[in-house]
C-alpha positions in Angstrom: 182.5 -100.9 -12.2 184.4 -104.2 -12.2 187.4 -104.1 -9.8 189.9 -104.4 -12.7 188.8 -101.1 -14.1 189.3 -99.2 -10.8 192.0 -96.5 -11.2 194.2 -98.1 -8.5 194.1 -101.5 -10.3 194.9 -99.8 -13.6 197.9 -98.1 -12.0 199.0 -101.5 -10.5 199.1 -102.9 -14.1 201.2 -99.9 -15.3 203.7 -100.4 -12.5 203.8 -104.2 -12.9 204.0 -104.4 -16.7 205.7 -101.2 -17.7 208.5 -100.6 -15.3 208.4 -103.5 -12.8 208.0 -101.1 -9.9 206.7 -103.9 -7.6 206.9 -101.7 -4.5 204.6 -99.2 -6.0 202.4 -102.0 -7.2 202.0 -103.0 -3.5 201.4 -99.5 -2.4 198.7 -98.6 -4.9 196.8 -101.9 -4.6 197.0 -102.0 -0.8 195.3 -98.6 -0.8 192.5 -100.0 -3.1 192.2 -103.2 -1.0 191.7 -101.3 2.2 188.8 -99.4 0.6 186.9 -102.7 0.1 183.8 -103.4 2.2 184.9 -107.0 2.5 188.5 -106.0 3.4 190.3 -109.1 4.6 193.5 -111.0 4.0 191.4 -113.5 1.9 190.3 -110.8 -0.6 191.3 -111.5 -4.2 193.3 -108.3 -4.5 195.7 -109.7 -1.9 196.9 -112.3 -4.5 198.1 -109.4 -6.7 199.7 -107.6 -3.7 201.5 -110.8 -2.6 202.7 -111.5 -6.2 204.2 -108.0 -6.5 205.8 -108.2 -3.0 207.3 -111.6 -3.8 208.9 -110.3 -7.0 210.2 -107.3 -5.1 211.9 -109.5 -2.6 213.3 -111.9 -5.2 214.8 -109.1 -7.2 216.5 -107.7 -4.0 217.9 -111.2 -3.1 215.5 -112.0 -0.3 214.9 -115.6 -1.5 213.2 -116.9 1.7 210.8 -114.0 1.9 210.1 -114.1 -1.9 209.4 -117.8 -1.9 207.0 -117.6 1.1 205.2 -114.6 -0.3 204.9 -116.1 -3.8 203.6 -119.4 -2.5 200.9 -117.4 -0.7 200.1 -115.4 -3.9 199.8 -118.7 -5.8 197.4 -120.1 -3.3 195.2 -116.9 -3.5 195.1 -117.1 -7.3 194.2 -120.7 -7.2 191.3 -119.9 -4.9 190.2 -116.8 -6.9 186.5 -116.3 -6.4 184.0 -116.2 -9.3 183.7 -112.4 -9.1 187.3 -112.2 -10.4 187.6 -115.4 -12.4 184.4 -114.7 -14.4 186.5 -111.9 -15.9 189.3 -114.2 -16.9 189.4 -112.6 -20.3 190.5 -109.3 -18.7 193.5 -110.8 -16.8 194.6 -114.3 -17.8 194.4 -115.8 -14.3 195.5 -119.3 -15.5 198.6 -117.7 -17.0 199.3 -115.8 -13.8 199.1 -119.1 -11.9 201.5 -120.7 -14.4 203.9 -117.7 -14.3 203.9 -117.8 -10.5 204.7 -121.6 -10.5 207.5 -121.0 -13.0 208.9 -118.1 -11.0 208.8 -120.2 -7.8 210.6 -123.0 -9.5 213.3 -120.7 -10.8 213.6 -118.9 -7.5 213.8 -122.2 -5.5 216.4 -123.6 -7.9 218.7 -120.6 -7.3 218.2 -118.8 -10.6 218.4 -115.1 -10.9 215.4 -112.8 -10.8 213.2 -113.0 -13.8 210.2 -110.6 -14.4 207.0 -111.5 -16.2 204.1 -109.4 -17.4 200.4 -109.8 -16.9 198.5 -110.6 -20.1 195.4 -108.4 -20.2 192.6 -107.8 -22.6 192.7 -105.1 -25.3 189.9 -103.3 -23.5 191.8 -103.3 -20.1 195.0 -102.3 -21.9 193.2 -99.3 -23.4 192.0 -98.3 -19.9 195.5 -98.8 -18.6 196.9 -96.5 -21.3 194.4 -93.8 -20.5 195.5 -93.7 -16.8 199.3 -94.1 -17.3 201.4 -91.6 -15.5 203.4 -89.3 -17.8 206.7 -90.5 -16.4 207.8 -93.7 -14.8 211.0 -94.5 -13.0 213.5 -96.5 -15.1 212.8 -100.3 -14.9 216.1 -101.5 -13.3 217.1 -98.3 -11.5 218.0 -98.3 -7.8 215.0 -96.1 -7.3 212.8 -98.9 -8.3 214.7 -101.9 -7.0 215.4 -100.5 -3.5 212.4 -98.2 -3.2 211.4 -99.0 0.3 214.9 -98.1 1.5 215.0 -94.8 -0.3 211.8 -93.3 1.1 211.0 -91.6 4.4 210.1 -94.5 6.7 209.7 -92.5 10.0 205.9 -93.0 10.1 206.3 -96.8 9.7 209.0 -96.9 12.4 206.8 -94.9 14.7 203.8 -97.2 14.1 206.0 -100.3 14.9 207.3 -98.7 18.1 203.7 -97.9 19.2 202.6 -101.4 18.4 205.5 -102.8 20.6 204.6 -100.6 23.5 200.9 -101.7 23.2 201.9 -105.4 23.3 203.9 -105.1 26.5 
């Protein structure tokens, strides 16, 4: 199975294109990325994760974090290996690169957040439609925009504390 047809990637597209739930994009694709045998920060899936994270930060007003993250995403897409770019008809990678460039330009010139969608093939759209959750959170709701603040973060805070103790 090509990586784009994996259920986690299909859900990523739903969250990205349908309700702009960029936090959920990050969560679902990070889970998929960590399953990869060649799991590394250079893996092609990280470009998508970084893109969603950058858009999440931008929409929330974290311009510095958004710009840094989106520049990293742009770099990953520009270096997309053949395994992914040979399926350029599934996800229009050249358009993703152009959209990231435009978003960075708008962001760095102080313009308000502006979402974009991923153009995908009809076959990939059909697969996305077949895996779509029955109900999605409203696109511009606080539950989507501030998702990381509204969830239970105790496990993350505990991990950070343990990491600090280990580095002392």
